[in-house]
N, C-alpha and C positions, 0 to 999 in steps of 0.2 A: 461238738459232733462224735467224739471219742467215747464211749461208753468202757469204763476198766472192768478190765478182765483178772477179777482175783487171786485165779489160776497159774497166772502167770509172775514169771519174779518181778519185785518192785524195780528193779534197774532196769528190765526189758522193757516195761510199761512207761518207766521214765523216761528211757530214751525215742520210744515212739510217739509219746507227747513232744518232745521235744523237736522233732523231726517235723511231725505234723505242722507244728508253730513255723518251723523255717518255710516249710512250701507254703504254707498261709503267707508268711509277709512277703517272700519272693513275688506272691502272685499278687500282692496290693500294688505293689512297686509296681509291678510291669500293666497293672492294670490301669494306673494313671498315667505309665507310660506311653502308652498309646497314644492319649490326648496330648500330651507333649509332646511329641516329635510332631504330629499334623500343625501341632500350633506353631512350632518352631521354626518348622517350613519355610514359615511367612517371612523368616527374617534370615536364615541360612540354606542353602541349596545343598540336596541330602548326601553326595558324597564329599564336599566339604562338611558338612555337618559330621558325617560317620568321621573324618582324617580325625578331627579338632578331639572328635569325645573319644579315639582311643588313644593318641598323642594324649591328653590330659589322663586318662588312666593310667598308661603305661609309664608315666615320670611320677604319677602318684603311689603306685605298688614297686615302684624301681628296686627300693631297698630291701623289701619281701622278696621279692624274686631273686636277687642275690642271696637273700640267706636261704630261702627255699630250696634254688638249685644247688648250693654249696652243701646241703645236707640231703640233698637227693637230685643226684646228676641224672642228665638225661640220656641215655645210651646214644649214641651216634645211629643205631640200625632202626631208633623208633624215631627219628627226624619226619619220615614222612606219615608215620600215623599222627604225630601232634597236628602236621602240618594240614592234614586234612580234618581233622578234629577243628583248628581254628578256620578252616573255610565253610566249615556247616555249621558253627555256631557262632562266629563272628562277622566274618566277611559276605557270609548270605544275608546278613542285615540289610544289605542292599536293597533287597527284593520287599518288605515291608516301608521300607525309608522310603522307596519308589513308589510302592502301591499307597501309599497313603494322600499323593500327590494326586491319586486319581479317585480316590473313593472313599466315604466317612471313617471315622475311627470306628463306630459301632459296627457297623457292616464287616471290617478286616477284623476285630476283633470277635465275632461270632465264625467268622469262618476260621480263625485259627483255634475254636474248641477243634475242629475235627485232627490236628494234631495230639490232642487227648485220648480222642478216640483210638487213633492208631498206635497210640504209644502205651495202651493198655492192651492192645491185641500184641502187639511186638514183644512186648515183657512175656506175654504167655506165651508167644511162638518161640523166641530166644531164650529165656531163663527160665518157662513152667511156671511163672507166677500163677496161682490159684484164682481164678474168677468164678466164688461162690454164685448161688440165686439170689443173694442179698446184693451183690456189686452189679452184678447184670442187670436186676430189675432198677438199680439205680441210675447205672449206666444209659440204660432204655430212656429212662423219663428225662434224663439230662438232654439227651439225643432227640426226643422230640422235642424239648424247647427249644434245640437249636436248629430243627427244620423247622418251625412257627418262625423263627426271627428270619433264618436264611429267606424264607417265600415272603417276609415282609415288603422288599421293594415291589416285589409282582403285585402285591393286596393292596399297600400302601403309598409305593412309592410314584403316584402319577405327575405330583405336584415336585419333583425333584428336578433341581436345577444342574445337575450334572448329566452331561452325555452319556445314554445307555454304553456306548462303545468305551467310553474312560471306564466306567465305573464297572463293566466286565474284565477291562483289563485290568484293573488294581485288583479287584477279587482274586483272579487267577495268579496274578503274584503274589497274595497273600495265602493262597494253596500252596502254591509252590514252598513257599518258608516253612510252612505248617511240617512240610515233606523233608526238609532239610533237616528241621528241628529232631524229627524222630529219630534220625539217624544219628544224629550228635547222641540223644539220649542214650541209645540202645550201646553204641560204640565206647561211650564215656562210660558206663558201667562195665564194660567187659576189662576195659584198661586198667580201672580200680579194683581186676583181681577176681570178677565175678565171672567163674566159670560158663561157656556157654559151648557144646560141641558143634551146635547148630552155625553159629554166631563165626566159628573159627573154620566152618567149611565156607561160608560166604565167604569169607575175607581169602580164601585158597581159590576161590573162581575167579575173583576178579584180582588173582595174583599180588597180592597184600600180604606181607607176615605180618600178623599179629604184634604186638609189644612184647621184647624179650624180658618185660618184668613188670611186676604192680606198680602204679603209681599212685600217688595221694591225688585227694579232690584238687586241693592245692595246688601242686604241680599242673596240672591238667588246665583248669581255668584261667591260672596265671599267665601260662604260656600261649593259652591261644588268642587273649589277648592283643601282644605282639603282633601274631600271624595278622589279625585283624589292621593294625596300624600298618603294616608294610604292604599289602594288599590294596591298602586306601590310598595309599601315597600315588600312585602314576591315577588313579581315577579321579581322585580329588585334582592333580595337575590338569588333567586334560579338560575335566569341567571349570576350569577356571579361564585355559586357552579358552573355550566356547563361548563363554559368557563374556569377554571380555569386548569392551564397548558395547553390548548388549543387555548389559543391567547395571542397576544402582548398586550394588550389594559390595560392599568396600570390607575386606577380612580383618582391616585394623581399628573400623569404628561400628561393631557390630552392638545392634541395639541391645540394651539394658535385657530387654525379655526375652531376646535370642540368649544372652548369657544365661541367663537363670535356667530356661530350657537345658541349653548346651551342659551345665553344671549338674543338674537333679538326673541326667541320663548320664552321665559320667561318673559321679558318684553313687546315687541310689541304683539307677537301674542297671548298671556294670557292677561297680565293685561290691555294693553290697546283695543286693541281689543274686547276681550269680554265686556270691559265696554263701548266700544261705541254699539256695537249689541243690550247688557241688556236695556240701556238706549233706543235707538231706540224702541224694542219692545215692551218697557214700555207703550210708547205713540202712537204707530201705528199699523195698523192691520198686522195679521202674512203674508197676501198676499204681503204686502208691502216690507218686509224683504226679502221674498222669489225673488222678483223680482230680487236684488239686485244680489242675489246668482249665477243667470246668466251669470254677467259679469266676474265668476273666472276665466274662461279659457283665457280673455280679458288680464286679468293681469299677468297669470300665463305665457304665451308665452314667454314676454320679461325675465323676469326672470329667468326661464327655459333656455334659451340660453345663459345669462350673467353669471349664476351661474354653470351651468352644460353642457352649451354646445348642450342642446336640440336642435334641428332645425327641425322647423315646414314646412311641406311640402306645395304644393297649394292646397291640398284639406284640412288640416286643418286651411290654411288662410279665405278659402272661409267660410268654418263654422262658425269660431270666426268672421266672419264680419259679418254673417247673427243672429249669437248671439248676436253681440252689437247693430244692427238694430232693431232685435226684442224688446231689453231692452228700448229701446230711444222709442221707438213705445207703448209699456205699462205704460210707466210713464207718456207720454204724456195722454193717457188717464186713468191715475190714478187718484184719489180724496184723497184731505185730511182727508175728513168726516172717523171713525171709526164705 
């Protein structure tokens, strides 16, 4: 998608290509994750699923965290910022996990594209990311594809077996998660040292002090996993109490299909994808990251079919083609400069 610019130093061009590859890899993993989550929820209830996911992640990365915090300790005045970053990036995963109990993987993914739209303009508003006519044209085309798929349930959903109220609830939860993700991306970029007077004023307005120092992507993303674990402990416990006697779920004898889904979410969707995403975000513009988010439906469609048997109709395929074309146009007009 990227057209080399020979006027740029090779080091900048090489870094930009690596950043694109990182964002692409993360979005492919997350594209499959939506279908994996919905599939695994048939074997593990949502809060328990998330708790076990974070528990596995935190055990696996513990040696890395110990080394990272020794090299880059977190100042005590920044604890609140890290906790809130964890809430917006990890604890907020409660929203899509519950949403996918009520809506389809395809519906949820398309609604999630709104996060990309909002992130592009958040990057422009807070960090003055340049949005030229080519990028705008690509985003408009991708947005048209998104609108087509959003309207699909109204035009083609007459045979849906899911009650309308449940589908609406799932879609609304998906939209709320998109908003929390945008907040996290903008805030994380600021915490990595990207200057923004506008975002600093926003934090002051809500009585939150900015980070006392610049932190690396590794420190930020690793710490958020532990916030996710701590906040899910009481929710998973309450879920177990609520389900007592009313469910055949047994924590000690999870079906092998549930274990595979859990391992995918812990190792790939958490550790690998978040590392790729944070590494890219540290080196790129917020809008660079957002453009790749548009590709989520393109990746989710085949996985939704292979894992869940969800088949896209003609309108979905047309919308997906619009989205893919829009991303290609936007990336061709994108610049490696920050």
